[in-house]
N, C-alpha and C positions, 0 to 999 in steps of 0.2 A: 684345392677348390673350396669355395665358400658354399655351404649347404644351407638351404632355407626350409626344406621339407623333410630332411632326415638328419640324424646325428650319426657321426662316424668317428671312431677312434680305434687305435691299435696299441696294445701294450702287452708285454711279456708273451708275445706270440699269438695273442687272442685279439681278433678284430671284432668290434661290436657295432652293428648297424641297427639303428633305432628309427622306425617310421615315426615321424614327428609332426603329425597334424592331429593332435588329440581332440581338438574341438570338432573335427570332422571324422572322428573314429579312425584316423590314419588312412582314410580312403585315398585311392590312387588318382593322381592327375598326371598329365604329360610332363609337367615340370618335375614331379617326384620321380617319374620313370627315368628322366635324364640324369638325375642325381644318383639313382640306384645303379644305372649303367656305369657311371663314373666311379662309384665306390667299389663295384665288383671288379672293374678294371684295375683299381689300386690293389685289391686283394690278389688278383691274378699275377701282378708284377712284383709285388713286395715279398721277397723270399723270406723275410723275418716272420711273416704271418703264417700260422700253422692251423688255425681254425677260425671259422666265422660264426658269430651268434647274431641272429636276426630277432628283434623284438619290436614291440609297439609302445609308444608313450601313452600315459593315461590309462583309461579303463578298457581299451580295446587293443587287440593285435592289429587287425585290419578289416574294415568293413567292405572291401572290394572297391570297385570303380566309383569315383565321385561323379554322379550323374549331372552335377552342376558344372563340370569341367567344360571349357569351350569345345573340345573335341566331341562332346556328346550333346551339343546344342540341338534342340528340337525346333528348327526354323522351318521355312517353307520347304527346304530340302532336308530329308532325314539324314542323320549322320551315317557315315560309312563305318560301322562298328568293326567290320572285318579288317579294315585298314588299321584301326586302333589296336586290334589284337596283333596283327602282323608287325606293326612298328614298335609296340611297347611290350606287350605281354610275352610274345614269342621270344624275343631276345633276353628278357628277364629270366624266363624259365630255363632256356638253353644255357644261359650264362651260369646259372646255379648248377645245372646238371654237369657242366664241363669245368667247373671251378677246380683249381688245383689243390684245394684244401677241403676237409670235411666241414659240414654245415649243421648248425643246430637252430631250430625254431623254438623260441621261448614265447609260448602263447599264453598271455595273461588274461585274455577276455575273448570277446567275440572274434571269430575268424570266419568271415562270410564271403561268399562268391570267390572272386579272384584272391582275396585274402586267405581263404582256406586253402586254395591251390598253392599259394606262395609257401605256406607252412609245409604242405605235403611235398613240395619240391626240395625241401631240405632233407638231409640224411637222417637226422634224428629230430623228433618232435616231442618236446616236453611241455605239458599244458597244466595250468592251474585247474583244480577240480571245479572251480566256478566257471571256467571257460566252456565255450561250445563252438561247434563247427556247423556251418549252414550253407547249403547249396541253394542260393536264393534265386537262381536264374529263371526258373519256370514262372515265378511270380511276375516277371516283366516280359514274358514271351521269348526267352532266350534259352540257350543250352549252356551247361558248364563249360567254361573256357579256361585258359591259363593252365592247360594240361589236366583239368578236372576229369574229363572223360577217359583219360589215360591212367591217372593215379587211382581213382576210386575203385574200378573193378579189379585192378591188380592187388589192392590192399584188402578189400573187404568182400570180393566176389561180385558177380553180376547181379544177383537178386538184391543185395543190400545197396549196391551202387545205383541200381535203377530206382529203388525206393527213395533214396536220398536225393537223387537228381530230379525226379518227377514230383515228389510230394513237398520238397523244400521244408522238411521238418528239421528242427534243431537236434543236433547230436551232441549230448553232453560229453565232456572230456573223459569221464570215467568209462562211459559206454564206448567211446572211440578207442580207448585203450583195450577194452575187452574184445572189441571187434577186430583189433589188429590194425586200425587206421593210424595210430600214433604209437610211439614207444612207451610213454609213461605219463600218467596223470598224478599230480602231487598236490598236497595241501597248499593253498594259496600262499601261506606264510613261508613255505619252503621252496617256492618256485625259483627265486633268484639264487639261493644257495645251491640248490640242486644243479642248476645250469652252470653256475660258476665252477663247481667241482667237475662236472662233465667236460666243460671246455678246457679246464686245466689238464685233465686226463688226456684228452685228445691231442692237446698241444705237445705232449711228451711222447706221442706214439709215432710210428713210421708213416708219415703223411702220404707218401706215394702209394703205399700198400692199401691204406684206407680208401683213397680215391679209386684205385684199381678195383677194389672190392665193390664199390658203388657201380662202376661201369660194367663189371662182370655180371652182377646181379640183374641190372636193368637189361642187359643183352640176352639173358637166358631165355625169356619167353619167345624170342624170335629165332632160336637155334634148336637144332636137333641135339640130342645128347652128344653125338660124335662131334658136331660143330662146336659145342660148348667146351668139350674136353680140349679141343685144339685152341680155342679162345683162351682158356685158362693157361695152357702151356705157354702161349705167347707172353702173357703177363708174368708168369713164373720165370721165364727166361730173362725178361727185362729186369724184374725186381731182384733176381738172383745175382745180378751184376752190380747192385747198388750197395752203398756203404751201410745202409740200415740193416740189410740182411747179414752182412759180415759182423756188425755190432751185435745183432740179436743172437747169432750163433755163439759168438765169443762170450757174451753175458751169460747165456745158458750153460756153457761149459765151465765158466768160472764161478757159477752160482752167485751172480750179482744182478742188480737191476740194470737194464740196458740204458744207454744214453743215445737215443735216436736224434738225428739231425734233420730228417726229412729228405736226405739225399740218397 
C-alpha cells in the first residue's frame, strides 16, 4: 500500500510507524486512519515483525483530531462526532490492544487529545523531556475519547484523571513519568537511541508472553482474585506448550542466553 499520511517500514523484526503530517502536528484525518488500519493489519499478519514503534514526524507526536477534516465540517448540520469515534478511533485503539506484538510510543513532542490516548494505548511510552501530554477536550466542549477515560484513571488514579480531563492542563513528560502515566522520560537527544535499544530488546523476547502479559494486566480490574488466578492459569497452560517456554527453560539450565522465536 502507498501511504500518504504515515510512514511504515519493517526491518530486523521491528516495525516503525510514523505519523507523517508534520505541518499539521500529525493530527488525525479519516485518510490517516485508513492508512493506520492498513499498517496495523500488516503488523498483525507479518510473522517476521516482533515489535511496533509508533512515532510522529517533526516537532509533535500527535495533536489529536484535525478539526479541518471533512468529517468534522461545521455546516448547517453539526458533524456526528460519535460516528467518527466509532468508525476511526475505536478500531484504532482496539487494534493496538489486540495486536500480536508489543508496542512502543516514541513521544517526541506534544501528545494532545486523541494523540495522547494513542500513546497511552501502547504498551510502553518513552517521551522526550520536552514533550507533554494534554487532554484538550474540555476546551471545545467534549470529553476525552480514544480510550482516554479508560486509560487515565487506571494509570494515575481518579483525582489526577479528573483534574487532567476537566482542566486541560499540560502534563510535562517528567511529571507524567512521576505520576505513572508513562514508562520513561528521557533527554531529548537520547529519545531515538533509547527507543531503538528498547525495540531491539523486545524483538528478542518471547512475543506471545509479552502480549499475554498485556491482556492479563488489562483484564485484572474486571476480575476477582479467584477469577484472575484462573485467567492466569489459562495463559500459563497455553504458553507452556509453546517453543519459547521450552527454549527459555533450556537456556536457563544451560546457562546461556535464550533465542526466542515468538512461537
